[in-house]
Structures are given as structure tokens and as C-alpha cells.
PDB file of N, CA, C and O in Angstrom:
ATOM      1  N   UNK A   1     -11.048   2.118  -5.973  1.00  0.00           N
ATOM      2  CA  UNK A   1     -10.874   2.951  -5.083  1.00  0.00           C
ATOM      3  C   UNK A   1     -10.898   2.189  -3.589  1.00  0.00           C
ATOM      4  O   UNK A   1     -11.577   1.216  -3.261  1.00  0.00           O
ATOM      5  N   UNK A   2     -10.145   2.782  -2.971  1.00  0.00           N
ATOM      6  CA  UNK A   2      -9.921   2.628  -1.438  1.00  0.00           C
ATOM      7  C   UNK A   2     -10.413   3.870  -0.722  1.00  0.00           C
ATOM      8  O   UNK A   2     -10.314   5.017  -1.159  1.00  0.00           O
ATOM      9  N   UNK A   3     -10.896   3.547   0.303  1.00  0.00           N
ATOM     10  CA  UNK A   3     -11.222   4.574   1.493  1.00  0.00           C
ATOM     11  C   UNK A   3      -9.852   4.832   2.735  1.00  0.00           C
ATOM     12  O   UNK A   3      -9.124   4.004   3.282  1.00  0.00           O
ATOM     13  N   UNK A   4      -9.910   6.204   2.843  1.00  0.00           N
ATOM     14  CA  UNK A   4      -8.648   6.215   3.454  1.00  0.00           C
ATOM     15  C   UNK A   4      -9.210   7.307   4.808  1.00  0.00           C
ATOM     16  O   UNK A   4      -9.895   8.301   4.563  1.00  0.00           O
ATOM     17  N   UNK A   5      -8.859   6.986   5.992  1.00  0.00           N
ATOM     18  CA  UNK A   5      -8.962   8.086   7.015  1.00  0.00           C
ATOM     19  C   UNK A   5      -7.960   8.576   7.446  1.00  0.00           C
ATOM     20  O   UNK A   5      -7.063   7.899   7.949  1.00  0.00           O
ATOM     21  N   UNK A   6      -7.915  10.287   7.289  1.00  0.00           N
ATOM     22  CA  UNK A   6      -7.157  11.076   7.593  1.00  0.00           C
ATOM     23  C   UNK A   6      -7.236  11.461   9.535  1.00  0.00           C
ATOM     24  O   UNK A   6      -8.162  11.967  10.168  1.00  0.00           O
ATOM     25  N   UNK A   7      -5.884  10.976  10.019  1.00  0.00           N
ATOM     26  CA  UNK A   7      -6.062  11.231  11.731  1.00  0.00           C
ATOM     27  C   UNK A   7      -4.748  12.133  11.866  1.00  0.00           C
ATOM     28  O   UNK A   7      -3.607  12.120  11.404  1.00  0.00           O
ATOM     29  N   UNK A   8      -5.460  12.879  12.693  1.00  0.00           N
ATOM     30  CA  UNK A   8      -4.325  13.590  13.574  1.00  0.00           C
ATOM     31  C   UNK A   8      -4.570  13.555  15.234  1.00  0.00           C
ATOM     32  O   UNK A   8      -5.576  13.136  15.806  1.00  0.00           O
ATOM     33  N   UNK A   9      -3.353  14.118  15.844  1.00  0.00           N
ATOM     34  CA  UNK A   9      -2.958  13.862  17.131  1.00  0.00           C
ATOM     35  C   UNK A   9      -3.282  14.935  17.862  1.00  0.00           C
ATOM     36  O   UNK A   9      -2.648  15.975  17.678  1.00  0.00           O
ATOM     37  N   UNK A  10      -4.407  14.880  18.901  1.00  0.00           N
ATOM     38  CA  UNK A  10      -4.818  16.293  19.638  1.00  0.00           C
ATOM     39  C   UNK A  10      -4.219  15.954  21.173  1.00  0.00           C
ATOM     40  O   UNK A  10      -4.036  14.824  21.625  1.00  0.00           O
ATOM     41  N   UNK A  11      -4.016  16.959  21.709  1.00  0.00           N
ATOM     42  CA  UNK A  11      -3.237  16.828  23.180  1.00  0.00           C
ATOM     43  C   UNK A  11      -4.379  17.718  23.956  1.00  0.00           C
ATOM     44  O   UNK A  11      -4.717  18.882  23.741  1.00  0.00           O
ATOM     45  N   UNK A  12      -4.927  16.649  25.068  1.00  0.00           N
ATOM     46  CA  UNK A  12      -5.930  17.368  25.951  1.00  0.00           C
ATOM     47  C   UNK A  12      -5.302  17.193  27.353  1.00  0.00           C
ATOM     48  O   UNK A  12      -4.830  16.166  27.839  1.00  0.00           O
ATOM     49  N   UNK A  13      -5.416  18.598  27.967  1.00  0.00           N
ATOM     50  CA  UNK A  13      -4.921  18.654  29.132  1.00  0.00           C
ATOM     51  C   UNK A  13      -5.965  19.936  30.131  1.00  0.00           C
ATOM     52  O   UNK A  13      -6.436  21.004  29.739  1.00  0.00           O
ATOM     53  N   UNK A  14      -6.036  19.341  31.369  1.00  0.00           N
ATOM     54  CA  UNK A  14      -6.687  20.056  32.520  1.00  0.00           C
ATOM     55  C   UNK A  14      -5.724  20.562  33.674  1.00  0.00           C
ATOM     56  O   UNK A  14      -4.843  19.800  34.075  1.00  0.00           O
ATOM     57  N   UNK A  15      -5.863  21.764  34.190  1.00  0.00           N
ATOM     58  CA  UNK A  15      -5.044  21.963  35.548  1.00  0.00           C
ATOM     59  C   UNK A  15      -5.546  20.912  36.607  1.00  0.00           C
ATOM     60  O   UNK A  15      -5.906  21.553  37.594  1.00  0.00           O
ATOM     61  N   UNK A  16      -5.707  19.661  36.795  1.00  0.00           N
ATOM     62  CA  UNK A  16      -6.301  19.022  37.773  1.00  0.00           C
ATOM     63  C   UNK A  16      -5.197  18.009  38.180  1.00  0.00           C
ATOM     64  O   UNK A  16      -4.123  18.077  37.582  1.00  0.00           O
ATOM     65  N   UNK A  17      -5.335  17.269  38.948  1.00  0.00           N
ATOM     66  CA  UNK A  17      -4.555  16.400  39.403  1.00  0.00           C
ATOM     67  C   UNK A  17      -4.314  15.230  38.588  1.00  0.00           C
ATOM     68  O   UNK A  17      -3.241  14.683  38.335  1.00  0.00           O
ATOM     69  N   UNK A  18      -5.661  14.889  38.163  1.00  0.00           N
ATOM     70  CA  UNK A  18      -5.467  13.793  36.848  1.00  0.00           C
ATOM     71  C   UNK A  18      -4.935  13.890  35.511  1.00  0.00           C
ATOM     72  O   UNK A  18      -4.919  12.955  34.712  1.00  0.00           O
ATOM     73  N   UNK A  19      -4.448  15.191  35.270  1.00  0.00           N
ATOM     74  CA  UNK A  19      -3.591  15.301  34.081  1.00  0.00           C
ATOM     75  C   UNK A  19      -2.075  15.619  35.081  1.00  0.00           C
ATOM     76  O   UNK A  19      -1.083  15.700  34.357  1.00  0.00           O
ATOM     77  N   UNK A  20      -1.906  15.722  35.935  1.00  0.00           N
ATOM     78  CA  UNK A  20      -0.685  16.332  36.549  1.00  0.00           C
ATOM     79  C   UNK A  20      -0.322  17.688  36.498  1.00  0.00           C
ATOM     80  O   UNK A  20       0.820  18.131  36.374  1.00  0.00           O
ATOM     81  N   UNK A  21      -1.625  18.470  36.628  1.00  0.00           N
ATOM     82  CA  UNK A  21      -1.714  19.981  36.829  1.00  0.00           C
ATOM     83  C   UNK A  21      -1.471  20.357  35.636  1.00  0.00           C
ATOM     84  O   UNK A  21      -1.012  21.499  35.601  1.00  0.00           O
ATOM     85  N   UNK A  22      -1.655  19.609  34.131  1.00  0.00           N
ATOM     86  CA  UNK A  22      -1.237  20.251  32.834  1.00  0.00           C
ATOM     87  C   UNK A  22      -0.130  19.586  32.455  1.00  0.00           C
ATOM     88  O   UNK A  22       0.136  19.595  31.253  1.00  0.00           O
ATOM     89  N   UNK A  23       0.878  18.768  33.516  1.00  0.00           N
ATOM     90  CA  UNK A  23       2.194  18.405  32.879  1.00  0.00           C
ATOM     91  C   UNK A  23       1.796  16.884  32.020  1.00  0.00           C
ATOM     92  O   UNK A  23       2.790  16.497  31.405  1.00  0.00           O
ATOM     93  N   UNK A  24       0.887  16.185  31.889  1.00  0.00           N
ATOM     94  CA  UNK A  24       0.737  15.054  31.313  1.00  0.00           C
ATOM     95  C   UNK A  24      -0.388  14.995  30.423  1.00  0.00           C
ATOM     96  O   UNK A  24      -1.481  14.555  30.779  1.00  0.00           O
ATOM     97  N   UNK A  25      -0.225  15.281  29.667  1.00  0.00           N
ATOM     98  CA  UNK A  25      -1.998  15.293  28.859  1.00  0.00           C
ATOM     99  C   UNK A  25      -2.196  14.468  27.837  1.00  0.00           C
ATOM    100  O   UNK A  25      -1.351  14.116  27.013  1.00  0.00           O
ATOM    101  N   UNK A  26      -3.657  14.066  27.908  1.00  0.00           N
ATOM    102  CA  UNK A  26      -4.092  12.640  27.111  1.00  0.00           C
ATOM    103  C   UNK A  26      -3.773  13.365  25.631  1.00  0.00           C
ATOM    104  O   UNK A  26      -3.877  14.551  25.317  1.00  0.00           O
ATOM    105  N   UNK A  27      -3.322  12.141  24.794  1.00  0.00           N
ATOM    106  CA  UNK A  27      -3.151  12.115  23.697  1.00  0.00           C
ATOM    107  C   UNK A  27      -4.583  11.327  22.805  1.00  0.00           C
ATOM    108  O   UNK A  27      -4.908  10.149  22.951  1.00  0.00           O
ATOM    109  N   UNK A  28      -5.211  12.238  21.975  1.00  0.00           N
ATOM    110  CA  UNK A  28      -6.493  11.593  21.262  1.00  0.00           C
ATOM    111  C   UNK A  28      -5.991  11.524  19.888  1.00  0.00           C
ATOM    112  O   UNK A  28      -5.113  12.305  19.518  1.00  0.00           O
ATOM    113  N   UNK A  29      -6.547  10.541  19.020  1.00  0.00           N
ATOM    114  CA  UNK A  29      -6.335  10.643  17.711  1.00  0.00           C
ATOM    115  C   UNK A  29      -8.089  11.000  17.108  1.00  0.00           C
ATOM    116  O   UNK A  29      -9.108  10.395  17.438  1.00  0.00           O
ATOM    117  N   UNK A  30      -8.001  11.820  16.437  1.00  0.00           N
ATOM    118  CA  UNK A  30      -9.078  12.382  15.929  1.00  0.00           C
ATOM    119  C   UNK A  30      -9.089  12.597  14.197  1.00  0.00           C
ATOM    120  O   UNK A  30      -8.395  13.164  13.352  1.00  0.00           O
ATOM    121  N   UNK A  31     -10.498  11.657  14.258  1.00  0.00           N
ATOM    122  CA  UNK A  31     -10.393  11.592  12.352  1.00  0.00           C
ATOM    123  C   UNK A  31     -10.822  12.971  11.682  1.00  0.00           C
ATOM    124  O   UNK A  31     -11.993  13.346  11.647  1.00  0.00           O
ATOM    125  N   UNK A  32      -9.733  13.696  11.147  1.00  0.00           N
ATOM    126  CA  UNK A  32     -10.321  15.023  10.164  1.00  0.00           C
ATOM    127  C   UNK A  32     -11.088  14.688   9.164  1.00  0.00           C
ATOM    128  O   UNK A  32     -12.176  15.262   9.131  1.00  0.00           O
ATOM    129  N   UNK A  33     -10.767  13.638   8.014  1.00  0.00           N
ATOM    130  CA  UNK A  33     -11.332  13.736   6.783  1.00  0.00           C
ATOM    131  C   UNK A  33     -11.438  12.234   6.549  1.00  0.00           C
ATOM    132  O   UNK A  33     -10.704  11.443   7.143  1.00  0.00           O
ATOM    133  N   UNK A  34     -12.416  11.837   5.625  1.00  0.00           N
ATOM    134  CA  UNK A  34     -12.308  10.375   4.974  1.00  0.00           C
ATOM    135  C   UNK A  34     -12.096  10.575   3.460  1.00  0.00           C
ATOM    136  O   UNK A  34     -12.934  11.242   2.854  1.00  0.00           O
ATOM    137  N   UNK A  35     -11.080  10.071   2.822  1.00  0.00           N
ATOM    138  CA  UNK A  35     -11.335  10.230   1.554  1.00  0.00           C
ATOM    139  C   UNK A  35     -11.230   9.074   0.472  1.00  0.00           C
ATOM    140  O   UNK A  35     -10.952   7.916   0.783  1.00  0.00           O
ATOM    141  N   UNK A  36     -11.397   9.359  -0.409  1.00  0.00           N
ATOM    142  CA  UNK A  36     -11.344   7.989  -1.396  1.00  0.00           C
ATOM    143  C   UNK A  36     -10.213   8.250  -2.449  1.00  0.00           C
ATOM    144  O   UNK A  36     -10.140   9.330  -3.035  1.00  0.00           O
ATOM    145  N   UNK A  37      -9.108   6.957  -2.726  1.00  0.00           N
ATOM    146  CA  UNK A  37      -8.348   7.437  -3.482  1.00  0.00           C
ATOM    147  C   UNK A  37      -7.656   5.791  -4.084  1.00  0.00           C
ATOM    148  O   UNK A  37      -8.140   4.735  -3.678  1.00  0.00           O
ATOM    149  N   UNK A  38      -6.623   5.827  -4.965  1.00  0.00           N
ATOM    150  CA  UNK A  38      -6.196   4.736  -5.493  1.00  0.00           C
ATOM    151  C   UNK A  38      -4.860   4.246  -4.480  1.00  0.00           C
ATOM    152  O   UNK A  38      -4.347   3.134  -4.609  1.00  0.00           O
ATOM    153  N   UNK A  39      -4.538   4.939  -3.781  1.00  0.00           N
ATOM    154  CA  UNK A  39      -2.954   4.903  -3.040  1.00  0.00           C
ATOM    155  C   UNK A  39      -3.296   5.695  -1.843  1.00  0.00           C
ATOM    156  O   UNK A  39      -4.325   6.371  -1.815  1.00  0.00           O
ATOM    157  N   UNK A  40      -2.302   5.623  -0.648  1.00  0.00           N
ATOM    158  CA  UNK A  40      -2.197   6.401   0.418  1.00  0.00           C
ATOM    159  C   UNK A  40      -1.552   7.728   0.018  1.00  0.00           C
ATOM    160  O   UNK A  40      -1.972   8.762   0.537  1.00  0.00           O
ATOM    161  N   UNK A  41      -0.653   7.759  -0.785  1.00  0.00           N
ATOM    162  CA  UNK A  41       0.042   8.979  -1.307  1.00  0.00           C
ATOM    163  C   UNK A  41      -0.968  10.035  -2.041  1.00  0.00           C
ATOM    164  O   UNK A  41      -0.938  11.259  -1.914  1.00  0.00           O
ATOM    165  N   UNK A  42      -1.942   9.203  -2.905  1.00  0.00           N
ATOM    166  CA  UNK A  42      -3.027  10.212  -3.756  1.00  0.00           C
ATOM    167  C   UNK A  42      -4.309  10.565  -2.669  1.00  0.00           C
ATOM    168  O   UNK A  42      -5.029  11.502  -3.016  1.00  0.00           O
ATOM    169  N   UNK A  43      -4.595   9.973  -1.555  1.00  0.00           N
ATOM    170  CA  UNK A  43      -5.297  10.463  -0.656  1.00  0.00           C
ATOM    171  C   UNK A  43      -4.850  11.520   0.205  1.00  0.00           C
ATOM    172  O   UNK A  43      -5.636  12.357   0.648  1.00  0.00           O
ATOM    173  N   UNK A  44      -3.186  11.520   0.554  1.00  0.00           N
ATOM    174  CA  UNK A  44      -2.720  12.597   0.944  1.00  0.00           C
ATOM    175  C   UNK A  44      -2.905  14.106   0.338  1.00  0.00           C
ATOM    176  O   UNK A  44      -3.030  15.232   0.819  1.00  0.00           O
ATOM    177  N   UNK A  45      -2.860  13.572  -0.878  1.00  0.00           N
ATOM    178  CA  UNK A  45      -2.853  14.852  -1.787  1.00  0.00           C
ATOM    179  C   UNK A  45      -4.228  15.598  -1.967  1.00  0.00           C
ATOM    180  O   UNK A  45      -4.374  16.817  -2.050  1.00  0.00           O
ATOM    181  N   UNK A  46      -5.177  14.663  -2.010  1.00  0.00           N
ATOM    182  CA  UNK A  46      -6.463  14.912  -1.848  1.00  0.00           C
ATOM    183  C   UNK A  46      -6.848  15.914  -0.680  1.00  0.00           C
ATOM    184  O   UNK A  46      -7.457  16.978  -0.791  1.00  0.00           O
ATOM    185  N   UNK A  47      -6.238  15.187   0.718  1.00  0.00           N
ATOM    186  CA  UNK A  47      -6.686  15.595   2.137  1.00  0.00           C
ATOM    187  C   UNK A  47      -5.744  17.028   1.811  1.00  0.00           C
ATOM    188  O   UNK A  47      -6.370  18.002   2.227  1.00  0.00           O
ATOM    189  N   UNK A  48      -4.986  17.254   1.452  1.00  0.00           N
ATOM    190  CA  UNK A  48      -4.061  18.475   1.574  1.00  0.00           C
ATOM    191  C   UNK A  48      -4.704  19.742   0.431  1.00  0.00           C
ATOM    192  O   UNK A  48      -4.457  20.937   0.590  1.00  0.00           O
ATOM    193  N   UNK A  49      -5.484  19.244  -0.613  1.00  0.00           N
ATOM    194  CA  UNK A  49      -6.102  20.259  -1.195  1.00  0.00           C
ATOM    195  C   UNK A  49      -7.486  21.029  -0.457  1.00  0.00           C
ATOM    196  O   UNK A  49      -7.839  22.204  -0.564  1.00  0.00           O
ATOM    197  N   UNK A  50      -8.253  19.665   0.494  1.00  0.00           N
ATOM    198  CA  UNK A  50      -9.098  19.929   0.839  1.00  0.00           C
ATOM    199  C   UNK A  50      -8.751  21.042   2.226  1.00  0.00           C
ATOM    200  O   UNK A  50      -9.346  22.108   2.386  1.00  0.00           O
ATOM    201  N   UNK A  51      -7.955  20.654   2.896  1.00  0.00           N
ATOM    202  CA  UNK A  51      -7.492  21.580   3.942  1.00  0.00           C
ATOM    203  C   UNK A  51      -5.817  21.680   3.967  1.00  0.00           C
ATOM    204  O   UNK A  51      -4.959  20.943   4.454  1.00  0.00           O
ATOM    205  N   UNK A  52      -5.766  22.704   3.352  1.00  0.00           N
ATOM    206  CA  UNK A  52      -4.062  23.368   3.066  1.00  0.00           C
ATOM    207  C   UNK A  52      -3.327  23.540   4.142  1.00  0.00           C
ATOM    208  O   UNK A  52      -2.131  23.660   3.878  1.00  0.00           O
ATOM    209  N   UNK A  53      -3.689  23.615   5.637  1.00  0.00           N
ATOM    210  CA  UNK A  53      -2.797  23.436   6.605  1.00  0.00           C
ATOM    211  C   UNK A  53      -2.504  21.992   7.235  1.00  0.00           C
ATOM    212  O   UNK A  53      -1.849  21.785   8.257  1.00  0.00           O
ATOM    213  N   UNK A  54      -3.064  21.123   6.495  1.00  0.00           N
ATOM    214  CA  UNK A  54      -2.623  19.833   7.028  1.00  0.00           C
ATOM    215  C   UNK A  54      -1.276  19.288   6.745  1.00  0.00           C
ATOM    216  O   UNK A  54      -0.906  19.317   5.572  1.00  0.00           O
ATOM    217  N   UNK A  55      -0.677  18.915   7.430  1.00  0.00           N
ATOM    218  CA  UNK A  55       1.001  18.346   7.011  1.00  0.00           C
ATOM    219  C   UNK A  55       1.257  16.795   7.206  1.00  0.00           C
ATOM    220  O   UNK A  55       0.717  16.291   8.191  1.00  0.00           O
ATOM    221  N   UNK A  56       1.946  16.057   6.463  1.00  0.00           N
ATOM    222  CA  UNK A  56       1.783  14.432   6.615  1.00  0.00           C
ATOM    223  C   UNK A  56       3.435  14.549   7.020  1.00  0.00           C
ATOM    224  O   UNK A  56       4.186  15.493   6.775  1.00  0.00           O
ATOM    225  N   UNK A  57       3.730  13.355   7.675  1.00  0.00           N
ATOM    226  CA  UNK A  57       5.154  13.082   7.982  1.00  0.00           C
ATOM    227  C   UNK A  57       5.544  13.492   9.208  1.00  0.00           C
ATOM    228  O   UNK A  57       4.733  13.990   9.990  1.00  0.00           O
ATOM    229  N   UNK A  58       6.902  13.317   9.522  1.00  0.00           N
ATOM    230  CA  UNK A  58       7.301  13.260  11.173  1.00  0.00           C
ATOM    231  C   UNK A  58       6.933  12.887  12.167  1.00  0.00           C
ATOM    232  O   UNK A  58       6.326  11.835  11.965  1.00  0.00           O
ATOM    233  N   UNK A  59       6.941  13.230  13.554  1.00  0.00           N
ATOM    234  CA  UNK A  59       6.500  12.302  14.551  1.00  0.00           C
ATOM    235  C   UNK A  59       5.183  13.121  14.807  1.00  0.00           C
ATOM    236  O   UNK A  59       4.320  12.388  15.289  1.00  0.00           O
ATOM    237  N   UNK A  60       4.812  14.276  14.649  1.00  0.00           N
ATOM    238  CA  UNK A  60       3.470  14.659  14.846  1.00  0.00           C
ATOM    239  C   UNK A  60       2.583  15.157  13.647  1.00  0.00           C
ATOM    240  O   UNK A  60       1.836  16.124  13.796  1.00  0.00           O
ATOM    241  N   UNK A  61       2.654  14.647  12.750  1.00  0.00           N
ATOM    242  CA  UNK A  61       2.245  14.974  11.393  1.00  0.00           C
ATOM    243  C   UNK A  61       1.009  14.074  11.283  1.00  0.00           C
ATOM    244  O   UNK A  61       0.872  13.057  11.963  1.00  0.00           O
ATOM    245  N   UNK A  62       0.113  14.516  10.378  1.00  0.00           N
ATOM    246  CA  UNK A  62      -1.500  13.428  10.301  1.00  0.00           C
ATOM    247  C   UNK A  62      -0.704  12.142   9.559  1.00  0.00           C
ATOM    248  O   UNK A  62       0.330  11.990   8.908  1.00  0.00           O
ATOM    249  N   UNK A  63      -1.828  11.300  10.060  1.00  0.00           N
ATOM    250  CA  UNK A  63      -1.398   9.862   9.436  1.00  0.00           C
ATOM    251  C   UNK A  63      -2.555   9.521   8.450  1.00  0.00           C
ATOM    252  O   UNK A  63      -3.694   9.983   8.518  1.00  0.00           O
ATOM    253  N   UNK A  64      -2.059   8.588   7.472  1.00  0.00           N
ATOM    254  CA  UNK A  64      -3.216   8.155   6.546  1.00  0.00           C
ATOM    255  C   UNK A  64      -3.370   6.792   6.901  1.00  0.00           C
ATOM    256  O   UNK A  64      -2.363   6.090   6.993  1.00  0.00           O
ATOM    257  N   UNK A  65      -4.875   6.171   7.183  1.00  0.00           N
ATOM    258  CA  UNK A  65      -4.953   4.971   7.570  1.00  0.00           C
ATOM    259  C   UNK A  65      -5.899   4.376   6.640  1.00  0.00           C
ATOM    260  O   UNK A  65      -6.855   5.122   6.429  1.00  0.00           O
ATOM    261  N   UNK A  66      -5.936   3.306   6.039  1.00  0.00           N
ATOM    262  CA  UNK A  66      -6.695   2.654   4.681  1.00  0.00           C
ATOM    263  C   UNK A  66      -7.659   2.015   5.753  1.00  0.00           C
ATOM    264  O   UNK A  66      -7.300   1.333   6.712  1.00  0.00           O
ATOM    265  N   UNK A  67      -8.908   2.349   5.425  1.00  0.00           N
ATOM    266  CA  UNK A  67     -10.085   1.653   5.573  1.00  0.00           C
ATOM    267  C   UNK A  67     -10.572   0.675   5.274  1.00  0.00           C
ATOM    268  O   UNK A  67     -10.840   0.636   4.074  1.00  0.00           O
ATOM    269  N   UNK A  68     -10.934  -0.526   6.044  1.00  0.00           N
ATOM    270  CA  UNK A  68     -11.557  -2.154   5.277  1.00  0.00           C
ATOM    271  C   UNK A  68     -13.036  -1.501   5.083  1.00  0.00           C
ATOM    272  O   UNK A  68     -13.679  -0.627   5.663  1.00  0.00           O
ATOM    273  N   UNK A  69     -13.239  -2.323   4.028  1.00  0.00           N
ATOM    274  CA  UNK A  69     -14.705  -1.801   3.470  1.00  0.00           C
ATOM    275  C   UNK A  69     -15.668  -2.953   4.025  1.00  0.00           C
ATOM    276  O   UNK A  69     -16.877  -2.907   3.802  1.00  0.00           O
TER     277      UNK A  69
END
């Protein structure tokens, strides 16, 4: 079994000059889950069952990243 991290993109912004008054948010990658599965596709299925609102694919979907042991 391999371990996979499920990572989502989160935008963070404040109305300050550092973030261009909210026009230029900071992009943060947040690990929402770590699952064990044989393949990345099976890891996605396990993550979807645990978190039904999670979506994979597209530009803004969650990512499945293999973790080295």
C-alpha cells in the first residue's frame, strides 16, 4: 500500500497593501487528508467517501500526491 496526501488550494487575502487591498491573494496548499491505497485513483475514491464535497480534476480541484515512505 502507498500513502497519498490529498491537497487543496486555498486563497488567503486581507484588505492591506501587502495583498493589493485584496486583489492579489496568497495561494496556500493545504493537506486535508492522508490515505493509504494501491493507486492514486483508488486513493481519490477513498478520499471522496470520507469527504463527499471533495472534487478532483480541473484547474482548481484537489490533488492526490504520493508520499515517499
